[in-house]
N, C-alpha and C positions, 0 to 999 in steps of 0.2 A: 595302863598298859601292863601286860604280863609277859615277862621274858623267860623263855624256857631253854635251859641248857643241860638238862639231865641226860646222862649218857645212855640210859636204857628206855625209860618210859616217860612219855609226855602227856600231860593232862590238858584237855581243851579249856578254853576260857570259861569262867563261871557264868558270865552273862554275855548277851549278844552285843552290848555296848562296849565292852572292854576288848580291844584287839589283842590277839596273841602273837607275840614275836618269837619265832624259832630261829636260833642262830646255829646254822649247820657247821660252823667251825667247831662246835662242841657237841651238838645233838646228832643222833643217828638218823639217817633217812627212814629207816624202818619205824622209828618212833614217831617221826613227823607224819608218815602215812597212816599209822594206826590212830593217831590223834585226830587226823582229818576224817577217818572213817567213823570215829566216835562223835564227830561234831554234830551240832544241831543247826537248823535253819537260822539264818540271820547273823551268824558269827563272821568275824573278819580276822584273817590271818596274814602275817607278813613273814616271809622266809628270807633271812639275811645270810650272806656268805654262802650261796649255793655252790660255788666253786665248780660248776660244770658237772655236778653229781647226777647220776642216772636215776630214772624212775621217780622223779619228784612229783608229788601231788597226784598220784594215780588212783583211779577207782573212786573218786569223790561221788557220794550219793546224797549229800545234803546241799541245800541252797546257801552256800557260803561263798565268801569272796577271799581269794588267795592271791597275794602279790608276791612274786619271786623277784627279789632285787638283785639281779645278776644273771649270768649265763646258766642255762640248764643243759644237761647232757641228754643221753638217749631216752626216748619214750616218756618225756615230760607230759603230764596230764593225760596219760593213756586211760582208756575206758571211762572217760569223763561222762557223768550222768546229770549233774545239776550244778548250778552256781557258775561262778566266773573264776578262771585262773589267768592271771596276767604275768608274763615273763618280761621283765624290764631288761632285756638283753637278747642274746641269741639262743636258739634251741637246736639240739642235735637230732639225730635220726629218729623218725617215728613219732614226731610231735602229735599229740592227741590221737594216737592210733585207736581205732574202734570207738571213737566218741559217739555217744548216744544222743545227748542233748546238752544244753548249757552253752557256755561260751569259753573259748580259749583264745587269748590274744598275746601275740609276741611282738614286741616293739622293734626288734632287730630282724635278723635273718633266721631262716629255718633250714636245716639240712634236708636230705632226701626223705621221701615217703611220708611227708606231712599229711596228717589226717587220713592215713591209709585205712581202708575198709570202714570209714566213718559212716554211721547210719543215721545221724541227725545232729542237730546243734549247729553252731557257727564257729569257724576257725578263722581268725584274722591274723595275717602276717604283714606287718608294715613294710618290711624290707623284701628281700628276695627269698625264694624257696628253691631247693635243689631238685634233683631228678625225681621223677615218679611222684610228684605232688598229687594227692588225691587218687592214688592207685586203688582200683576196685572200690571206689566210693559208692555208698549205697543209700544216700539220702542227705549227707552232710552238705552244708554250704561253706565254701572256702573263698575268702577274699584276700588276694595277694597284692600288696602295694607296688612291688617291683616286678622282677622277672621270675620265670619258673624254668626248671631244667627239662631235659629230654624225657620222653615217655610219661609225661604227666597225664593224669586221667586215663591211664591204661585200664581197659576193661571197666570203665566207670559205668555203673548201672543206674544210678539215680542221684539227684542233687544238682547243685550249681557250683561251678568254678569260675571265679572272676579274677582276671589277671590285668592289672593296670599298667604293666610293662610288656615285655616281650615273652614269647613262649619258645622253648627249644624244639628239637626234632621229634617227630612221631607223636605229636599232640593227639590225644584221644584215640590211640590205637585200639582197635577192637571194642570201641565204645558201644554201649547199649542205649540208654535213654537219658543220660545226664546232659545238662546244658553247659556249654563253655562260652564265656565271653572274654575276649582279648582286646585290649585297647591298642597295643603295639603290634609288632610284626610276629609272624609265626614262621619258624624255620622250615618246618614241613609238617604235614598232617599224616597221622598214622592210618592203618588199614581201616576202611569203612567210615572214616571221619571226613565230613565235608563242611564247607561254609553254608550257612542257612540264612534266610531272610531275617532281618531284625524288625519284627512287627511291634505294634503298640503294646501288646501284652508283655513282650520281652523287655521293652524299654521301662515299663512299669515295675516289673520284678527286679530288674537291674538297679533301678533307682532306689528301691527298697533295700537291696543288699548293700549298696554303696553307703547309704545312710546308716544302716546298722553297723557298718565298719568304721563309721566316723569320717568318711571320705566325701569330697565335693566334686569328683570327676563327672563329666557330662556323659550320660548313658549313650547319647547319639554318637559318641566317638568310638564306640566299641563295635566289634564284629562278633557274630554268633556262629558257633560250630556245634555239630552234633552228628548223630548216626545217619548214614545212608540207608540203614536197615537192610543190608544185603547179606552180611555174614551170618546172621542168625536165622536165615531162611534157607532151606535146602534148594540147591540148584544143580541140575544134572551135570553142568559143565565143570562143577567143582568136585565131582566124584571121580573115582579111579576105576577103570574097567579092568576086569580080570578075565 
């Protein structure tokens, strides 16, 4: 094991077998992120004493495993492209914002705008997620073990959002073609979002998503929601006469 505490520059582990431990009580976040940008496939990293610092493990492009032992602040694992980032704690606003691929896993709760604008990959939140979870999602898959807040999946364009708890008000407002699965209750649906039949193909993809998130929920206990496909088609009744 290699422990890095240099105040300015951190060097990645020399081999894939030797995990690198970065103690953020001494090391800078900028140094951590630069070292992760310089990392190579197969390396393993552990971040200790994160202390709720912002922008941890952002922009990772190598197939590495990063474990953050503690709470993360804003925009943790943003712009994620490869590998796995696990936060053993809670995460602040904008978790995995604009994720492209790979996996981001939070064992606690996440604040608002989790996986916002995500274009691919998998985001797993074992606890609850705040408002606007999956806002403008463009292909990311999100599995939330608890509840989600209001305006989640607002303008969601593609991808799947799985909620094993309850959903807040205005779920799926102005949704395009994303699929939403909710096991609990929905406070209210947003504009153009409706409940849809849960067919065999949806049960199959839901089972696959739950399994990927390490969950054992029964897919048959969920309801599916999606677009009524009215808002993005012109209708004369929605126009204004002059």
